[in-house]
C-alpha positions in Angstrom: -12.0 -7.3 -11.2 -13.8 -4.2 -12.4 -13.3 -1.4 -14.9 -12.3 2.0 -13.6 -15.9 3.2 -13.2 -16.3 3.0 -9.3 -18.1 -0.4 -9.7 -16.2 -2.0 -6.8 -17.2 -1.7 -3.2 -16.3 1.6 -1.6 -14.4 -0.2 1.2 -12.0 -1.9 -1.2 -9.5 0.9 -1.3 -9.2 1.3 2.5 -8.9 -2.5 2.9 -6.1 -2.6 0.3 -4.4 0.3 2.0 -4.6 -1.6 5.3 -3.1 -4.7 3.8 -0.3 -2.7 2.2 0.6 -1.2 5.6 0.5 -4.6 7.2 2.9 -5.9 4.6 5.3 -3.0 5.2 5.0 -3.6 8.9 6.0 -7.2 8.5 9.0 -6.1 6.4 10.0 -3.8 9.2 9.6 -6.6 11.7 11.7 -9.0 9.6 14.5 -6.5 9.2 14.5 -5.6 12.9 14.7 -9.3 13.8 17.7 -9.6 11.6 19.7 -7.0 13.4 17.9 -3.7 13.2 15.9 -1.6 10.7 18.0 0.2 8.1 15.3 2.1 6.4 11.8 3.6 6.9 9.6 0.8 5.5 6.3 2.8 5.8 6.3 4.6 2.5 3.5 7.1 2.3 0.4 5.7 0.4 -1.6 8.1 -1.8 -5.0 6.4 -2.1 -7.7 6.8 -4.6 -11.2 7.7 -3.4 -12.5 7.9 -7.0 -15.3 10.5 -7.0 -16.2 9.8 -3.4 -18.7 7.1 -4.2 -21.6 9.5 -3.6 -22.1 12.9 -2.0 -20.5 14.7 0.9 -21.5 12.1 3.5 -19.9 9.3 1.4 -16.7 11.4 1.1 -16.7 11.9 4.9 -17.0 8.2 5.5 -14.5 7.0 3.0 -12.0 9.6 4.2 -12.4 8.3 7.7 -11.8 4.8 6.5 -8.6 5.8 4.7 -7.3 7.6 7.7 -8.0 4.5 9.8 -6.2 2.4 7.2 -3.1 4.6 7.3 -3.2 6.4 4.0 -0.9 9.5 3.8 -3.0 11.2 1.1 -6.3 10.7 -0.6 -7.3 11.7 -4.1 -10.9 12.8 -4.9 -12.0 13.4 -8.5 -14.5 16.1 -9.5 -16.6 13.7 -11.6 -20.2 12.7 -11.0 -19.9 9.6 -8.8 -22.7 7.7 -10.5 -21.2 8.3 -13.9 -17.5 8.1 -13.0 -15.1 6.9 -15.8 -11.4 6.5 -16.1 -9.5 9.6 -17.0 -8.6 8.5 -20.5 -12.2 7.7 -21.4 -14.7 10.1 -23.1 -18.1 11.0 -21.8 -17.1 12.0 -18.3 -19.6 14.2 -16.4 -18.0 16.8 -14.1 -19.8 18.2 -11.0 -20.1 21.9 -10.3 -17.2 23.4 -8.4 -19.5 24.1 -5.4 -20.4 20.4 -5.2 -16.8 19.4 -5.4 -15.9 21.8 -2.6 -18.6 20.3 -0.4 -17.0 16.9 -1.0 -13.5 18.2 -0.1 -14.9 20.0 2.9 -16.5 16.7 4.0 -13.1 14.9 3.6 -11.3 17.6 5.5 -13.9 17.5 8.3 -13.2 13.7 8.6 -9.5 14.6 9.1 -10.5 17.2 11.8 -12.6 14.6 13.6 -9.6 12.3 13.7 -7.4 15.2 14.9 -4.9 15.0 12.0 -3.7 18.0 10.0 -4.8 18.3 6.4 -4.1 20.3 3.3 -5.9 20.4 -0.1 -3.8 20.3 -3.2 -5.0 20.8 -6.8 -3.2 18.2 -8.9 -3.8 20.2 -12.1 -1.8 23.1 -10.6 1.3 20.8 -10.3 1.8 20.6 -14.1 4.2 17.7 -14.8 6.0 17.6 -11.5 4.6 14.2 -10.7 3.8 11.1 -12.7 1.4 8.6 -11.2 2.1 5.2 -12.8 -1.0 3.6 -11.3 -1.2 0.6 -13.7 2.5 -0.5 -13.5 1.7 -3.3 -11.1 -1.2 -4.6 -13.1 0.8 -4.7 -16.4 4.0 -6.1 -14.9 2.3 -8.9 -13.0 0.1 -9.9 -15.9 2.8 -9.7 -18.5 5.3 -11.5 -16.3 2.9 -14.4 -15.8 1.9 -14.5 -19.5 5.6 -14.8 -20.5 6.3 -17.5 -18.0 3.2 -19.5 -19.1 4.1 -19.1 -22.8 7.7 -20.2 -22.2 6.7 -23.0 -19.9 4.4 -24.4 -22.6 7.3 -24.6 -25.0 10.2 -25.6 -22.7 8.7 -26.8 -19.4 10.7 -26.4 -16.2 13.6 -24.8 -18.1 11.5 -21.6 -18.4 10.9 -21.6 -14.6 14.6 -22.3 -14.0 15.6 -19.3 -16.1 13.1 -17.1 -14.1 14.7 -18.2 -10.8 18.2 -17.6 -12.2 17.2 -14.0 -13.1 16.0 -13.6 -9.5 19.3 -14.8 -8.2 21.1 -12.4 -10.5 18.9 -9.5 -9.2 20.0 -10.1 -5.6 23.0 -7.9 -6.1 20.6 -5.0 -6.9 18.6 -5.5 -3.6 16.0 -8.1 -4.8 15.1 -10.3 -1.8 12.1 -12.4 -2.9 14.3 -15.3 -3.9 14.1 -16.4 -0.2 10.3 -16.5 -0.1 10.0 -18.0 3.4 12.2 -15.2 4.8 10.1 -12.7 2.8 6.9 -13.7 4.6 8.5 -13.7 8.1 9.4 -17.3 8.9 12.6 -16.3 10.6 10.9 -13.6 12.6 8.3 -16.0 13.9 10.9 -18.6 14.7 12.5 -16.0 17.0 9.2 -15.3 18.7 8.5 -19.0 19.2 11.9 -19.6 20.6 11.7 -16.6 22.9 8.3 -17.7 24.3 9.7 -21.2 24.8 12.7 -19.8 26.7 15.2 -21.3 24.3 18.6 -19.8 23.8 19.3 -17.7 20.8 22.8 -16.5 20.3 23.4 -16.4 24.1 20.1 -14.7 24.9 17.7 -16.7 27.1 14.9 -14.4 28.1 12.0 -12.6 26.4 13.3 -9.3 27.8 16.7 -9.9 26.1 15.1 -10.8 22.9 12.6 -7.9 22.8 14.8 -5.8 20.6 15.0 -8.6 18.1 11.3 -9.0 17.7 9.9 -5.5 18.3 7.3 -4.6 15.7 8.6 -1.1 14.9 5.3 0.6 15.8 6.9 2.8 18.4 8.7 4.9 15.7 5.6 6.8 14.9 5.9 6.4 11.1 2.5 4.9 10.4 -0.7 6.6 9.8 -2.2 9.6 8.1 0.1 12.5 7.3 -2.7 15.0 6.6 -2.7 15.4 2.8 -6.1 15.6 1.0 -5.8 15.7 -2.8 
């Protein structure tokens, strides 16, 4: 874990984006295997390229990596990459507009090389139309585990039981992680295994007949870069 000062490896963001898209892909596969997809699982990912981790060439390379990973948009800050700090911290060093434009041009060139359309949007011009709650996951996961550990220390398994009961109660609102084996795709891979073995599933015996149940949703054309450069 690192502070928000571009101390982590530059490929961390693209790798995380790739893992998120794989998770969404698995969710689509599971839903398809259970009778057909009912929603578009591939939510657009707006990724953070920090200040580009260097100059124009670095921006060019990280933009390529994000496109390959399936990001829908990429955010570049106009700070000096070697002195980059989180937005709420003092002492930030901004680069000249001309230098920032070169970085953005490099990112846009990467999009051109990959043959995807791109637009450049200035977030400051948006006013308060959008709110980016980037730390919600961090705080919710950490606070949730802290509360469970604190209650478990005092009341043992009763604390965990209450957590699971809250999960069961949330199912009516669409929460599905109670069935953790289903959530990671056990049923989906059971179908694949049975199809390969030629076993009957609800009257269907062949791989051809089962293909609609185990297709991976890639043919819908919803993955990949949508062409936004922030």
